[in-house]
N, C-alpha and C positions, 0 to 999 in steps of 0.2 A: 508329399506334394501330389503324388499321382491320384490319391483318393479325392483330394480337393478339386483337382482338375476334372475328374470324372463327374463329380457333383455338378460343376459348372456346365459340362457338356450335356448332362442329363436335363438340366434346366433349359438349355438352348433347344433340345429336341422337343420339349413340351411347349414351344412358343405359342402354337395355335390355341392351346387350351388355357394358358395362363396369362397371355398378354392382355392388358386392360384396354380393349378397344373402346373408342368413344361410343356414346349412346346411339348416335345416328348411324352406326355401322349396320344395324339391322333394318334401316329404312332403305328400301330399294330405290325409291324415287330420289331421295337425297343423295345416296351413294352413287347413283347413276350420273348425277350432275358433278359430284366431286371427283369421280374417276375420269371424267372426260377432259378433253383439252380446254385450254383457256381461250375465251373470246377476248376481243379487244377491250381494254379497260374503259375506254370512252363509252362503250355501250351501256355498261352497268358497273360503275366503280365500286359500289358497296358489295355486290356479289363477287367481283373479282378479288377484293381485299379479304372478304370472309373465307373464300376458298383457299387463298394463299396462306392465311393464318392457320387454317385447319391442317394443311400439310406440314407447315413449319413446326407446329406443336406435336404432330404425330411423329415426325422424324426424331425430334428431341426425346420424346417418351420412349421410342423404340431403342435409341442408343443407350438410354439410362437402364432400360429393362435388360438388355443383353449384356450390359457391363463392359461396353467398348465404345469409345468415341469415334472409331473409324467405321466407315460404311462406304458403299458404292451404289451406283444407280441400278445395276442388275440385281443386287441384293434387295433393294427396296421393291423392285417390281415383283420379285418372287414372294416376298413377305406380305405384300398388300394387294395381291390379286384376289378378287372377290367374285366367286361364282364364275370363274373363267374370264372375268372382265379385268384386263390388265390396266393399271393406271397410265394414262396417256398424257398427264400434265407434269411429269417430274422434271422435264427439261426446263420449263418456266420456273418451277419452284426452286430448283438448284441454282439456276442463274440468278434469281433474286436473292437467295441466301448468300451467294458469293459476293454480290454487290454490297450487301449489308454487313459483310464480314462475320456472319454467323457461322459459316463454315469456310474452310480453306483446303487446298490440295494438300494431301498428306506429305508428298515429297517436298513441297515448299516449306511446310512447317518443320519437318525434320532438318532441312538444310539451315533454317534460321536459328534453330536452337543448338545445333551440333557443330556448325562450321564457324570458321573465323571470318574476319572482315574481307579478306582476300577471296576466299571461296564464295562468300555471298555476292560480292561485286562481280566475280567471274560468272556466276550463274545468272544474275539479273541483267547484266549488260552485254554479255556475249552469248552464253549458252541459251538463255531464255529466248531472245529474239531469233536465234538460229532454229531452235525447236519449233517456234511458231511458224516460221517460213516453211520448215520441213513438213509440219502438220498440214498447212494449207495446200501445199503441192500434193501431199498424199491424199487429201480429201478430193481434189479434182481428179486425180488418177484413179482412186478406188474409194468411192464413198461408203461402201458397205464395211470395208475394213476400218475406216475412220470412225464409223458409228460404233463398231465393236470396241474400239479403243476407249471411246468416251464412256461406255458402260463399265469398263474395268478401272476407271480412275478412282482412286481412293480419296475420300474426303475425311476431314477431322471436324467434328462438331465442337466448337470452342467452348460453349457454355457447359456442355457435359464434361469435357476434359477439365475445365476449371473446378467443377464440382468434385470430380474424382481426386484431383490434386489436393484439394482441401482435406478430404477424408484421409488420404494417405499421409499427409503431413501431420495431421492430428495423431495418427498412429505412431509416427516416428518420434513424437514428443514424449512417448512413454518408454518404460523399460522394455527390452534391453538396448534400445537404439540411441536414446538421448545421451549425447556426450561420449559416444563410443564409435569404434570402427567395426562393422559387421560384414560378413560375407553376403554377397548379393542373394545367394540361395536361401539364406536364413530370412532375409527380407521378403523374398517372394512367398515363402511358406507362411509367414505371419500375416501378410496381406490377404492371401487366399483363404486363410482360416477365418478372417473377420469379414471380408467383403466378397461379393459375387462380381468378379471382374476378371477380364482376360489378362493373360501374361503380357501380351503385346501392349495393352493399355497401361499395365503397371510399369513397364519399361518406359513408355512415353511420359507417364507422370513423374518418374524419377528423373528423366532428362529435363522435363520442364522445371522441376524444383531446382535442379542443378543450374539451369539457365537463369533462374530467378535468384541465385546465390543464397538459397536456403539450406542446401545440403551439398556434399562433395561426392563425386564419383571417380572411381579409378577403373579404367578399362584394361582388359587383359592385353598384355603386350604381344604384338605379332599375330593378333587374331583378325582375320579378314572380316569376320562377322560383327566386329565391334561390340563384343560382349562385355558386360559390366562385371567386374570382379569384386570390388569393395564399395561400400557405401558408408559415409561418415556423416553423422548428425551433430553439429556443434551444440554446446550448451547455450542456455539463454543469455542474450547480450554478448555472446562470444563471436568475434568476426570469423568469417569463412576464409580460411587460409589454404585450403586444399589438403589433400592427403600427402603428407611428407614421408620421408624415409623412416622417421621414428614410428609413425603410425603403422607402416608396413611391418617393421620389426616386431612391434607389439602384437599385431595381428598374427604373425607367424608363431610367436611364442604362445599365444592363446590356442592356435591350431595344434601345436605340439602338445600342449597341456591336455586338450580334448582327446588327442590320439592316445596319450599315455593313460589317461583315465579309462578309455575303452579297452586298452590292452590289459590293464590291471584287472578290470572286471572279467575279461575273458580268462585270464590266468586263474583268478579265484574260482571261476566256474569249473575249469579243468581240474584244479586241485580237489575240489569237492567231488567231482566224478571219480578221480583216481582213488580218493579215500573210500568211496562207496565200493569200488571194485576190489580194493584191498580187503575190506571187511568181508566181502562176498567170498574171496578166495580163502581167507582164513577160516571161515565157517566150513568150507569144503576141505580143509586141511591141505590145500594146494599152495604151500609156501613157495614152491619154485616159481609160480606165476606172480606171486605177491611181491617178491623181491625186486624185479625190474620196475614194477609200478611204483614201489617205494623210492627207488632211485630217481625215477622221473619226477616224482613229487618233490624230492629235495632240489632238483634242478629248477623246477618251476618256482619253488619258494625263493631260491637265490635270485632268479630273474625278477620276481616280484619285489624283492628287497631292493635291487638295483634301480628298477624303474620307479619305485616309490621314492627313493632318494633323489632321482632326477626330477620327478614331479615336485618334490619339496623345494629343490633349487630353483625351478622355474617359477613356482609360486612366490618365492622370496624375491626373485628378480622383478616380477610384475608388481609386487607390493612396493619395492624400492623405486620403481619407475613412477608409480602413482604418487608416492610420497614426494619424490623430487618435483613432479609436476605441481603438486599443491604448494610446495615450498617456493617454486618459481612464481606462482600466483600471489603468494603472500609477499614475496619480495617486490613484485610489480606494484602491489597495493601500497607498500611502504614508500616506494619511489614516488608514486602518484600523490600520496598524502603529503610527503615532504615538499614536493614541488608546489602543491596547492597552498600549503601553509606559507612557504617562502613568497609566493605571489601575493598573498594577503598582507604579509609584512611590508612588502615593497609598495603596494598600492596604498596602504594605510599609513605609511611612513612610521612604522613601529620599530624603534630601536631603543637601546639603553639610555642614551642622552635625552631623547625626546620624552620618554616616560618619566625620567627623573625630573626634568624641568616642569612637566605638567603637574606631577605630584607636589612639587615645591610650591607652585602657584596656587594649587588647591589649598594647601595648608596655610599659606599666607592669607588667602581670602577668608578662610574660616576664622583665623585669629582676628582679622579686621572686623568681621561680623560680631564676634564676641565682645570686642572693645566697644563697638557702637551700642550694643545691647546694654552693657554695664553703664555707659554714660546716660542713656535714656532712663534707666532704672533709678539712678541716683538724683535725677533732676526733679525738683519740687517747684512746680509752676505757681503755687499759691494763688490760684484763680479766685478762691472763695474769700481771701483777705481783702479784696477790693470792694466788697460789699459790707455794709453795716447791718448787724443783726437787728438793731432797733428799727431801722428803716424797713427791713423786710417784715418784721412783726407788725408794725403799724400798717404796712400795705396789706398784709393778710387780714388785719382787723377791719380795715375799710372794706375789703372785699366781702367779708362775712357780715358787715353791718353792725359791729360792736361800737359802743359809745367811747367817749374820750377817757372816762374814768377807768374803764376796763383796759384801755391802752396804757394808762399810767401805771396800773398794777402790773401789767405785763412788762413794762419797762423796768419797774423796781425788781420784779422777780428775776428778770434777766440779769439785772445788776448784781443781785445777791448770788445768783447762780454763778456769775463770773468771779465773785470774790471767793478766795480760798483762804481759810484760816490755817495758819501754821501751828506747829505743836507748842511753841513758846507762847503765842497769843492765847491758845486754849488753856494752857496751864495757869497763866495770869488771871484769866477770867474765873477759873475754878477757885483760885486762892482768895479771891475777893468775895466769895459767897459767905453769907451769914446764916447760921442755923441756930434757932432758939432751943435751949435744952430744957424744955418743959413739956409736960404731957398735954394732951389736947384739952383736958379739963382746966388745968391751971392757965392755959392760954386763954380760955374763954373767960375765966374770972378776972384775969388781968385786963382784958379788954373792957370788962364791965367797970372796973375801977379807973379806967382811962389813964393808964400809966404807959405812955408811949415811949418811955426811955429805953434805950438800947445799950447793950454792952459795948464797951470800946472794941475797936478792931483787934486789940491784942488778945481778947477772949475768943476770937473766932476759932472754930474747930475745922481744921482742914479735912475735907471729906473726899479728896481726890482718890478715887480707886481706879477701877477699870472702866474707862469710857468705852461703850460698845456701840453707840449709834449716834449719828450726826445728821439731823434733818433740818430743812428750812421751812418754816411755817410763817407765811406772810412776811413780816418785817423782822422776825426773830430767828435765831439759830439755836436749836435745842440740842443739848447733849444729855443723854440718859446715862446715869451711873448707878452703882450699887453702894449703899451705905452698909454700916455694920449690921443693921437690922434687915438687910436685904430689901430695902424699900427703894424703888426707883425715884430718882429726883430729876426734874427737868430744869435745866439752867438756860435762861434766856440770854439774848444778847445784852440786855440791860441789867444783868445780874439779878434777875428775879427768879424765885423758885416757881 
């Protein structure tokens, strides 16, 4: 920690060389105006406001540069004296910043964040007015002493303090601080390692974060300086409950563990040194000096063994505490989940009887739907039977411009298409067929002799074989069959070949 503080002090000593002064700082005419006292604002409002804004920004940059939100009027005069010209406008600047609450008195700020309601009321309603009356009387009696007091009043730049608080809180959200209790000295070392900031400002940032309920602080008991002992950073979404007795016990156990580890390292170093000395004496054949060292080594090894066992027990206890903590978190999650589920059941009216009734209603509705579908599927509306095909065909013929004869053929064709021959009718038609048993030449000579006689029906040869086609041609229905000579025969409706 000392090295880090030295670096910060070194940076403060080089303020004149490194501070980023504004560009107009080298302009003598401009700076002569800015360092002088303020005139009435009614004379030149724009000039008054620009000068006030210049000093407001300069004071903020100065506080950020030095790493401390606290400052006083005397300090500003020393830092911003230019070529022997002391700023004479700081009273007006500080008064305006107080009115706008850009700054506030350091004592008032510390009282607001560290005191309870009773102390705050006592300060604001009793102590504050009394100090104001005392200061007024003191000013009338000794104006010079009152002026010196105003130079020593400490102020806090609120914007700079908020910026530092954000940076410190971001650091606390990382390891090893998040979700743990750490000594305040460890916190100071880590902040100084990362940031260029004063220890006083670090303490004020910690107190501010504690006031905002982001971290917990434990002050050392019985300490008049109100020093911080422990700092606790809760886990994300974990409420700030304060540093309790369990946290203190865990911190003490961790401190003992660190002490034991340091002692073990020291013992190991001493044992190695004794071993080296023993080897040295043995090389010199000085066994008388080696024996006491060997005994001391045995004692240190026994001590090392005991402390190692104690360290192991402490590690076991810490692991058990962490495990119990996680088990408690899991149990709380179970309780919350069970309560939430029960609330859902209550608000949604979910129980065994309600679910059973609803499922039964659903099954009944589905069965009714199936029955309705079956009824609709089996119903034949016979819409087409109410129209005559002949009428429809005649109407189509009229639309296409066909004559009446064509319409008659269409009617007959429709009539024949509607007639369906049964198997018995077809067999009777085939049995009535007559086939002449003559060659084509004999048939031709018989026709020349004009012998139209036919054989009686009893001489007819049944030729019914396998009918394989039935078609309708105009007014006839033809059946094609095969004879013994594999010749197709066409049989008409009128029993003609």
